[in-house]
N, C-alpha and C positions, 0 to 999 in steps of 0.2 A: 416417463420424463428422462431425457439424457442430456447431461451438461458437458460441454467441452471446455476445459480450463486451459487456455493458452498461457504458457509459462507456469505449468502446474508443478514444476520441480523447484521453483524459486522460494525465496524467503517467505513471502506471503502465500504464494500459490500452493506450496506443499501443505500449509495449514488449511487452506480452503478445500483442497481435495480430501483431506482427512475429515473435515467437518461434514462435507457432503456425504462421504461414505458412512459416517456415523448416523446420518439421517436417512440411510438406505436409498440414496439417490444415485442412479447409474451415472458414472463419471468417466470421462476420457481426458487424461492428462496429455497435453500436446506440448512437447519440449524437445530440445536437442539432448538434454540430460535425462537419464532415466529417473522416473518418479520413485521416491522412497516409499510410496504407498501404492501397492498393487494388490488387489484382493478381489473378493467376490463382486463388489459393486463398482470397481473402477479398473481401468486399464491404461497403459501408456503407449503413445505413438511418438516415434522419433521423427521429427520434421522441422524444417527451417522456416520460420515465420517470414523471412525476407525473400523467399522464393514463392511467388504467387502461384505458378502451376502446381507446386507441391501442396499448397493450402487448398486450392480448388479440388484437387484429386481426393484429399482427405475429407473435405466437406461433402463431396458427392458420394463418397463411399459409406459414410456413417449417417444414420438418421439422428440428427441433433436438434434439440428444441431451443437451446440457449447457448450462446458463447459467453464465457467469462474471460476478459482480456486483462492479463496481468503482466505481460511483457513490458519491460521498460529499462531505462538506465537512470536509476534514482539518485546517483551520487552527483550533487550539484556542481562541486568543484571539477569533477571529471568531465561533466558535460560542457563546462566552460572551456576546458582545454581541448575537448574533442567534439566540437559542435556537429560535425558531419556524422559521427557515430551516434550522437544523441538523436539526431534527426532520423537515422535509420531505425533505432529501437523505439523511440518515443512517438514518432509520427508515421514513418513508412509501414511499420508493423501494424498500425491501426488501419491505415488505408488498404493494405493488402487484405486484412481480415474483413473489412467492410465489403470490398469488391468480391471476395470469395463468397461471402454471405449472400450478396445480391445474386451471384450466378447460381448458387445452390438453393436459393429461396429460403434461407434461414432468417427469421424475422425478429430475433431478440438478442441484444448484447448488453452485458453489464461490464462497465469499464472502470479501471482503477486510474483515476486522475489524482490530482495532488492539491493540497492547500497552497502550494507555491503559486498557483494561478492568481491568488489575491495579492501577491507581493510578499514583503518580509515583515511588515508591521502595520497593525491597525489598533487604535485605542480601545475600540469596543469589540465584542465577539462578532465575528464575520458571519453574515447570512448568505445564503445561496443567491439572493437577489442583488447582493452588492456587486459593483463593477469589478471585473478582473483587472489587475494591474501588475503583471509579472515583472520581476526585476532580474531574472536570470534566464539563460538559454533554456534550461530545464522547464521553467515555468512557462515560457513562450511556447515551447514545443507541446506542452500539455494543453495549452489553450487551443493550438492548431488542431490537435487530436480531437478535442471536444467539439470543435466546429465541424470537423469532418464527419463525426458521428451524427450531429444534428442535421447536416446537409443530406446524409443518406436517409435519415428519417423523413425529411421533407420531400425528397425526390423519389424514394423507393419504399417508403413505409416501414423501415426497420425501427422497431421499438428499442428504447434504450433506458438504462439507468446508469448515470455517471456518479461515481463516488469520489468526492474530493477528500482524500484521506490525509489526516494530520500526522503527527509523529508516532510511528508504530514502534512498539517495543515488545519483547517476549521472544519465544522461539530460541533458536540456537545463537548465542552471542558471538560465536565464531563466524557466523554467516552474516549477521546484521551489520548495517552501515550506520545505524543510528547512534546518537551520543551515549545512550545508556550501554549499548553493547561495547562501545569503545572504552567507556569507563571500566566495565567489568573485565575486559581483556587486559587492561593495564593493571588492574588490581590483582588479577590472577598471576601475572608475571612479577608482582611485587614492584612495579614501576611507579614513580611519582606521577601525580595527576595535576595538570595545569588547566584551570577553568578560565577560559578567555571570555570575559563578559558574564560574571556570576549573576547579574540581575536580568540577563536575557531569559525570556520564558518561552515555553513550548506547551502545546496541548498534546499530552502523551496518551495514546490509546493502545490497549493490549491487543496483541495479534490475534488472540482467540476471539475477542469481540469483533475485530475486523472480519475474520473468517465467518463468524456468525451472521454478520451483516450481509455478506455475499450470499449466504445460504437463504436468508430471509428474502432477499431480492429476487431469488429464483423460485421461491415456493409460495409467497404471498400473492393474493389477487390484488389487482388495482395498483400495483407498483410499476408504473410505466411512464416513459418520457419525462424523467425527473432527474434533477441534479441535487445530490444530497451530501451534506457534510458528514464525515465519519471521524469523530474525535471523542474525547471524554467530556468536553465542555468546561474543563478546569485548567487554570494556569498553574504551571510548575516551573520554578526558576532552575537554572543550571546549578546555582549554589545549593538549592535543596536536593537536587539529584546527587551532588557530591556528598552531602551530609548523609543521605540514605546509604550510599555505597560504603562510606567510611564506617557506618554503624556495623556493617557486616565484615569489613576489612579494617579494623582499628589501627593497624600498623601503617596503613597507606598514608603517604605524605600528600597533602593537597595544597596547591598554591592557586591564588586567584589574581587575575590581571584584568583591569578595567579596559574596555575597548570603546571605540567611538560609537558603536551601536549597542552599548550596554543598555539594558532596560527595554529592549524592543522584542517583539514576538507576535504570534498570532494565537488567538483562542477561537474555537469553533462555537457557533450557535448550533446546537444539535436538536432543536425543537422539531424540525422536519423529520429527522431520522427517528425520533421517538414516536411521532404521530403516524408516519407512513409504515415504519418497519416494526415498531414496538422495541426499538433499540434501547438497551439499558446497560451501558458499559460500566465496568467496575471503576471505582475511584483510583486515580493514579498513585496516591500515597500508599495505599494497601497493596495495590498491584505491583508497583515497582519494588517495594520492600520484599514482598514474597518472591519475586523474580530474582532479585539479587541474592537473597538468602539461599536459593536453590543451588547457586554456583559457589557460595562462600567456602564450602568444604573441598573445592577442587583446585585449590591454589597450587600453582606450579612453583616448586622450590628448586 
């Protein structure tokens, strides 16, 4: 089995490549930036996902069983300000991948979608059968990408697994764009922290658990043509995140500001992930505390 990870040098992609390698799965990292993990079971190809002829050439050259697509522009505010760039990375990159797969007769893709397809708030844990209701350019583009994948399944028989990923933390906080990484970076610099909307909640899932989910999707039988939530299944407020960070950085000043959307958020129903993948993520309280503690001794003075 050979897996090609498109975006294999990114925040999540690099962890996916490492996890696949640990499981002795031959992996090709496809990215403009050189992969940090190159070894016996994996290699790196420099190529541009926005150039279809380049993708087709690579797909024909290598015998690949499955594509893992992790390219995207996940910063919601940046996507709002740069919708054309968001379209290129969040939609065109998927269309190019699917077309190259069709030409090269590669029949399976695992795609990193986002919880943002559900909107920004639901009272109950969201299930995969719930309607999509995006409220951002990023969310709309992820919905379009999902629909493109399903259209290639219906028309050309490409199997798919779509992961709707919730709030990922872990890895290198200097690379992460998530709120926990931002909190850690400010704490390391000794800067005050302002929590805007302390009652807002998120479903935080560790990057190692996300990488393991991608690995399971490529190795388990009967995981096909499915949309699956990947989260922890637990609500955690921004107030609680600030408390955890302050436990490890007791000198950090924390201010809280109420916002119009305070108390809103999304929580994943991960029943399907448990049933189909055997997915068993770590609890966010323990995971976040351990993660922050790792960097508490690295304070910049």
